[in-house]
C-alpha atoms as one frame of an Amber mdcrd trajectory, in Angstrom:
protein
 -34.769 118.401-109.900 -38.647 118.653-109.219 -38.934 114.812-109.142 -35.973
 114.817-106.670 -37.541 117.474-104.405 -40.768 115.643-104.501 -39.041 112.179
-103.620 -37.175 113.839-100.632 -40.592 115.447 -99.379 -42.193 112.205 -99.694
 -39.464 110.406 -97.749 -39.704 113.018 -94.960 -43.544 112.781 -94.574 -42.848
 108.671 -94.462 -40.746 109.330 -91.492 -43.621 110.800 -89.618 -45.860 107.924
 -90.496 -43.539 105.554 -88.313 -43.828 107.611 -85.181 -45.514 105.222 -82.679
 -49.323 105.512 -82.611 -49.118 105.751 -78.713 -47.910 109.297 -79.098 -51.309
 110.392 -80.584 -54.570 110.734 -78.968 -56.764 107.803 -79.466 -60.425 107.775
 -78.531 -62.688 109.813 -76.199 -60.871 111.419 -73.310 -62.496 113.227 -70.454
 -60.996 115.418 -67.760 -61.649 116.648 -64.300 -59.707 118.884 -61.507 -60.003
 118.360 -57.935 -59.080 121.194 -55.605 -58.247 121.141 -52.203 -60.946 123.077
 -50.383 -58.740 125.265 -48.349 -56.412 126.835 -51.072 -56.177 130.428 -51.439
 -56.949 132.057 -54.961 -53.111 132.557 -55.484 -52.500 128.921 -54.645 -55.200
 127.976 -56.943 -53.717 129.835 -59.640 -50.122 128.218 -59.169 -51.818 124.784
 -59.225 -53.495 125.407 -62.466 -50.103 126.478 -63.907 -48.826 123.098 -62.941
 -51.671 121.453 -64.680 -50.977 123.485 -67.777 -54.751 124.512 -68.206 -56.798
 127.615 -67.604 -58.983 127.804 -64.689 -62.642 126.884 -65.677 -61.650 125.066
 -68.746 -62.185 121.698 -67.201 -65.064 120.691 -64.632 -63.608 121.148 -61.132
 -64.642 119.224 -58.014 -63.905 120.070 -54.479 -62.069 117.792 -51.894 -62.382
 118.508 -48.085 -60.221 117.437 -45.437 -63.133 115.448 -43.923 -63.122 113.539
 -47.367 -59.516 112.935 -47.072 -59.678 111.657 -43.553 -62.389 109.186 -44.466
 -59.487 107.038 -46.171 -56.564 107.834 -44.225 -57.819 108.299 -40.604 -55.996
 105.444 -38.583 -53.473 104.695 -41.393 -51.189 107.678 -40.983 -50.393 110.007
 -38.038 -52.870 112.818 -37.556 -50.164 115.362 -38.130 -49.575 114.065 -41.629
 -53.343 114.294 -42.662 -53.381 117.766 -41.009 -56.711 119.804 -40.778 -56.926
 121.379 -44.273 -57.079 120.048 -47.866 -54.216 121.231 -50.028 -53.513 118.228
 -52.783 -55.025 118.631 -55.972 -55.557 116.422 -58.816 -55.902 116.719 -62.710
 -56.972 113.399 -64.510 -57.509 112.800 -68.017 -58.853 109.442 -69.007 -57.049
 107.511 -71.863 -57.936 104.588 -74.141 -58.065 101.183 -72.707 -54.512  99.607
 -72.363 -52.860 102.983 -72.249 -51.764 102.508 -68.437 -51.322 105.299 -66.086
 -49.006 108.230 -66.273 -48.144 110.145 -63.152 -46.736 113.680 -62.877 -45.864
 115.237 -59.377 -45.339 118.938 -58.350 -44.568 119.560 -54.561 -45.161 116.122
 -53.589 -42.418 115.049 -51.243 -43.711 111.668 -49.687 -45.718 109.706 -52.314
 -43.660 108.583 -55.804 -45.196 108.007 -59.191 -44.788 104.097 -58.806 -46.768
 104.431 -55.367 -49.503 106.178 -56.860 -49.689 103.932 -59.836 -49.941 100.994
 -57.661 -52.532 102.408 -55.277 -54.875 103.782 -58.141 -54.592 100.406 -60.087
 -55.435  98.538 -56.818 -58.590 100.956 -56.497 -59.494 100.171 -60.135 -58.179
 103.291 -62.069 -55.969 101.859 -64.775 -55.899 104.141 -67.975 -55.494 107.857
 -67.321 -53.037 110.772 -67.181 -52.788 111.930 -63.611 -51.013 115.175 -62.459
 -50.672 115.667 -58.673 -49.856 119.309 -57.349 -49.930 121.426 -54.192 -49.011
 124.886 -53.515 -46.112 123.874 -51.359 -44.408 120.679 -50.470 -46.901 118.195
 -48.913 -47.010 114.214 -48.432 -49.475 114.052 -51.268 -51.576 111.043 -49.533
 -54.696 113.091 -49.421 -54.442 113.288 -53.243 -55.811 109.775 -53.819 -59.143
 110.998 -52.481 -59.273 113.560 -55.405 -58.279 111.071 -57.931 -61.207 108.760
 -56.711 -63.741 111.370 -56.764 -62.789 112.660 -60.292 -62.595 109.336 -61.714
 -66.037 108.397 -60.432 -67.489 111.670 -61.536 -65.977 110.946 -65.227 -67.247
 107.336 -65.425 -70.554 107.887 -63.441 -69.641 104.771 -61.485 -68.778 104.313
 -57.913 -65.507 102.396 -57.385 -65.497  99.587 -54.712 -65.290 100.769 -51.239
 -63.029  98.056 -50.338 -60.879  98.736 -53.190 -60.572 102.383 -52.420 -59.636
 101.582 -48.839 -57.109  99.079 -50.057 -55.542 101.721 -52.507 -55.158 104.133
 -49.624 -53.761 101.651 -47.328 -51.262 100.437 -50.011 -50.036 103.979 -50.668
 -49.487 104.552 -46.917 -47.581 101.268 -46.222 -45.690 101.323 -49.251 -44.597
 104.981 -48.249 -43.636 103.866 -44.770 -41.669 101.102 -46.272 -39.856 103.224
 -48.743 -38.309 105.374 -45.926 -36.346 102.321 -44.754 -35.628 100.289 -48.279
 -36.281 102.909 -50.871 -39.453 103.696 -53.088 -38.469 101.306 -55.730 -37.909
  98.379 -53.455 -40.901  99.155 -51.345 -43.238  98.968 -54.418 -41.548  96.037
 -55.780 -41.999  94.164 -52.214 -45.655  95.062 -52.104 -46.150  93.934 -55.606
 -44.597  90.756 -55.060 -47.053  90.048 -52.091 -49.903  91.179 -54.459 -48.886
  88.331 -56.720 -49.212  85.582 -54.400 -52.445  86.565 -52.829 -54.155  83.348
 -53.820 -51.577  81.618 -51.598 -51.599  83.917 -48.651 -55.578  83.490 -48.635
 -54.923  79.856 -47.474 -52.043  80.768 -44.812 -52.384  81.519 -41.159 -51.338
  85.151 -40.008 -47.951  83.714 -38.752 -47.390  82.071 -42.165 -48.094  85.279
 -43.907 -45.726  87.201 -41.422 -42.897  84.639 -42.288 -43.471  85.261 -46.001
 -43.144  89.076 -45.215 -39.903  88.463 -43.256 -38.387  86.497 -46.126 -39.254
  89.097 -48.675 -37.673  91.743 -46.207 -34.487  89.603 -46.031 -34.355  89.508
 -49.788 -34.148  93.391 -49.606 -31.596  93.314 -46.782 -33.949  95.023 -44.219
 -35.258  94.205 -40.777 -38.774  95.221 -40.331 -40.068  96.047 -37.081 -43.120
  94.171 -35.578 -45.278  97.089 -36.183 -44.095  97.285 -39.716 -44.746  93.590
 -40.290 -48.257  93.994 -38.932 -48.996  96.869 -41.217 -48.051  94.814 -44.160
 -50.030  91.879 -42.959 -53.001  94.153 -42.519 -52.700  95.187 -46.187 -52.377
  91.663 -47.500 -55.557  90.785 -45.557 -57.366  93.614 -47.256 -56.074  93.041
 -50.628 -57.449  89.457 -50.394 -60.851  90.578 -50.242 -60.358  91.890 -53.849
 -60.571  89.947 -56.962 -57.153  87.950 -56.869 -57.167  87.505 -60.798 -57.924
  91.020 -61.566 -54.946  92.042 -59.473 -52.874  89.646 -61.295 -53.970  91.243
 -64.595 -53.229  94.736 -63.220 -50.012  93.767 -62.272 -49.370  92.518 -65.591
 -50.696  95.759 -67.175 -48.435  97.741 -65.211 -45.500  95.733 -66.313 -46.550
  95.854 -69.963 -47.122  99.501 -69.745 -43.707 100.484 -68.439 -42.295  97.955
 -71.123 -44.313  99.802 -73.866 -43.368 103.144 -72.444 -39.575 102.362 -72.825
 -39.975 100.745 -76.139 -41.877 103.947 -77.562 -39.219 106.159 -76.171 -36.498
 104.191 -77.731 -38.175 103.859 -80.988 -39.266 107.669 -81.138 -35.605 108.603
 -80.249 -34.435 106.435 -83.191 -37.135 108.028 -85.476 -36.063 111.484 -84.388
 -32.408 110.846 -85.090 -33.289 109.341 -88.433 -35.216 112.619 -89.446 -32.565
 114.808 -87.926 -29.939 112.837 -90.207 -32.273 112.795 -93.164 -32.677 116.744
 -93.166 -29.059 117.250 -92.485 -28.375 115.381 -95.626 -30.754 117.543 -97.510
 -28.954 120.534 -96.085 -25.677 119.203 -97.285 -27.129 118.408-100.657 -28.558
 121.958-101.254 -25.332 123.344-100.008 -23.303 121.460-102.715 -25.823 122.446
-105.308 -26.434 126.016-104.505 -23.491 127.094-102.424 -23.317 127.981 -98.826
 -25.076 131.449 -99.211 -28.079 130.162-100.749 -31.337 129.678 -98.450
């Protein structure tokens, strides 16, 4: 009997060894919090609750409305930027190749995919990010906090052009999303990013034609103003390293594929473990009777 129990316990432990390594912490991680300068004490407390950490446990930085405007002014209507800074960020760096994970609280304009693409364009590739606000806001200003926190962690400045391009990408994708949905808008911008090596040699009219062709694929008619917005973004993205952008796009796709694989494998492992312990329970019931613990 002792040998049988030992074998069962060994088997149980063995199941845990096959849980994917991506579920475990790997390597050095650093955390930062950026808080909107205009939050009240009660609002700060609510945001920290969303972050799942205690105030003071992580280095905190402050983001002002002026800092948010430095990236967004001219890209979005003034009313959307507002006059106060309310969006907040929690960021934890992850091991290289982990990818970006985004969690949103009270963000009603930007989506997870929009943040992933904008942050990747700016040069932030491997991190856990939580975006929160005390009440529903667009979330466009949160990008400023992510830049500031990441630079503080790494001690290196992100490219000014890349940060500006990331902010513009977030805004343009968001405005397209209102017409064709966030998934299609994100995919459309990514398709344009994947052909920057070609657009660099095109005239503005030729790029406009490509934008219209992509819009037709998604069964949407863009206005002239929207086409000009996308054209402006494409020209700004062309100033970045095209090969690096391609690698980033591949990284996003691989991260999504890995996340799906991890979820599927983990689910199967859990089901197997449940089945194992169910069998153990049935075994002991058969041996000792139903009243024995």
